[in-house]
N, C-alpha and C positions, 0 to 999 in steps of 0.2 A: 339571707335566703340565696342571694346571688353567689356567695362563696360556696354554699352547699351544692348549688347547681353545677358550678364549675368543677368542684371536686368530684362530683358524680360523673361528669363527662370524662375527666381524666382517668378515673378508675375504670370506667366502661371501656375507654380506648385501650387501656393497659390490658384489660381482660381479653379484648378482641385480638390484640397482638399475641398474647401467650396462648390463646385458644387455638392458634394455627399450629402449634407444636403438639403432636400427639404420638402415641405409640401404636405399633402394629405387632401383635404377639400371637403366635400360633399359626400364622399363615406361611411362614418360611422357617428354615432351620435357624437362622439368626433373627432374633427379635430386633426391631429397629424403631428409631425415632423418624418421623417425617415432619418437616416444617414446610407448610404451604405458604407461598408468597402472597402478596396483596392481590386482590381480585383483578386489577387491570393487567397484571402479569399473567394470571391464570386465564385471561380471556383469549390469549394466544397459546401456541404450543410452547410449553415452558421447558427451559433447560433443566438438567439434573446434575446435582453435585453430590457425590458419595464421599462421606468422611469415615475413614477407618482409624480408630483410636489406638493408643499404645497399651502396653502390657498392664500398667497400673489401673486401667479402667475395666479390665476383664472381670468377668464374674456373672452373677445372675440378678444383680440389682441394676436394672437398666438406667436408673437415675445417675449412676456413676458416670455415664457417658457425657453428661452435661458439665463435668468438672473442668474440662478444658477443651480447646479446639473450636470448631465452628459453632456448636450449640451454645457454648459459653459466650461466644461473641454475639450470637443472636439474642441471648437473654440479657446481654449488656446493651442492647439497642441496635445492633447492626442489622440493616435490612438488606437482604440478598435477593436479587431478582431471579431466583431459581428454586426448584424443588430440592430441598436438602434432605438427604437420607443419611442416617447415622446408625448402623447396626452395632450390636454388641456381641463380642466374642466371649464365650464362657471361659475358655482356657486354651493354651497351646498357640499355634500359629493360625493366621487367617487362611481360609480355604477359598481359593478363587471361584470354585464351582458354587459355593454357598453365597458368595457375594453376587455372582451372576443371577442366582435364584431371586435374591432381593430386587435386583435391577429389573428383572423380567416381571416380577409382581407389580412393581411401581409403573412400569411402562404399560402394563395391561389395564391398570386401574385409574390412571391419570392421563390426561392429554399432554403428552410430552414431545419435545423436539428430539428426534432420533439423531440429528446431526450435531447435537450439543449435549454430550454426556461426559461428565468429568469425574475423576476420582482423585482424592488427595488423602494423605495420611501422615502421621507423625510417629517416629520411633518404630515400634513393632507394626504400627499402621502404615508406615512408609514402606517397610518390607512387603506388607500385604498389598499395598498399592502397586508396587513394581511387579509383584508376582501376578496380580490380576491383570494389569496392563500387558504384561508379557504373554499371558495365555490367551487373552481375548482383546487384542488391539483393535479388531474390527468392530467391537461393541462400544468402544469409548473414543472420545475425541482428543483428549489430552489428560495429562496427569501431573500432579505436584507431590513430591516426596520430600519430607523434612526430617532431618537427623536420623536417617535410616541407612538402607543399603539395598542390595538386591542379589539375586542369583544370576551369575554370569551366563548360565545356560539360557536365560531369557533375553539376553542382550540383543540378538538379531531381531527378535520380534518387537522389543521395546523401541528399536530404531524406526519403527513404522509410524509412530505418533509423536507429537510435540511433548516434551518433558521439561519440567523445571525442578531440578534437584537442588536442595538447599541444606547446608550443614554449618554449624558453628565450629570455629577453630579452637574452642575451649571445651568441647564435648568429651568428657571422660567416661561416659556410659557407653555410647556407641561412637567409636572413634571416627574422625573425619575420613580416614583411609577407606572406610566402608563405602562411602559415597563416591570417592575417587575411583575405587576399584570398578564399580558398576558403570560409571561414566566412561572410563577407559575401555571397558569391554564393549560398550555400545558403539563408541567411536571406532574401535578396532574392527567391528563388524561392518559399520557403515560410517565412513568419515564425514559424510554429509548429513548425518542424523540431526534432527532438530532438537538438540539437547542444550538447555540453558543450565549452567552450573554456577551457583552462587555460594561463596564461602563467607560466612557472617563473622566479622571481627568481634571477638568477645562473646560470641554465642556459645552458651552451654546447653545441656540437654533439656533444661527447663525454660530458660527465657526466650528461646526461639518460638515458644507458643504464642508470643505477641504477634507473630506474623498473621495469625488468624483474625486479629483485630484491626488490621491495616487493609488498605484498598488493593495493594499490588497483586496478591495471588488471585483475588476474585476478578480483577480487571483482566489479568493475563488469561485466566481460564476462559472467561466468558467471551473473549474476542476470538477464540479458536473455534473453527467450524470445519466439518468434514467436507 
C-alpha cells in the first residue's frame, strides 16, 4: 500500500509539472507554448523568456516545437524561474511584429516584470532573435543567439542591449562567419556595445542545442535588468 501511495505522489507531481506547459492558439498570429513556473515565482512579477525555434520545427503541428531547445530542456526536468514562451512559425522567416504581438498578449494576461524580458533562438530562430531585438530593443532586456546570424542593418539598434552570440566552429549549415559578421557590424557601430561572442570548439549545427540544458544561458539572461 505504501508503494502505491508513493507512486501516486510521484505521478501526481509529474502531472503538475507538465500541466504548467500549455498552448495558446488563435489569440495571436503565431500559436505558442507557455510554460508557467512554480507558484512561488509567480507570486512576484515574473521574467519572460521567448524562445524562437529553427527551420526544422516550422509547420502547423505545434508539438514539433518541443523537439529541441528550451521546451525540451523543461520536459527533461529543467526548472526555469521565468515564464517561457515558445511560438511556432509556419514557414519562411520570423516576423518581429508577430513576435511582439505574442509578447504583448503575455504581458497583458500575466503579471510579468517589464524590466526582465529576454529572447533567445537557434539557427533560423537566432536570426529571428536578432531581427526582433534589432527592431524592438526597447521592449527587451537581453538576447541570446545560437548558430545563426543577423542583418547588418540592425547592428546599431542591437548595440543598445546586452547580447550573447554563440556559434560552433564546425557548423557547416550556418557558417561561423555569419555570427562574426553581425558581431563586427555591431562593434563597428558601437565599439562599447555589450556583446559577448563565444566560439564553441567542435560545435556543429546540432550539438550546440545542449546549451539549452546547461545553466549558463539562463544565468546570464536572468541577471540582466533594464
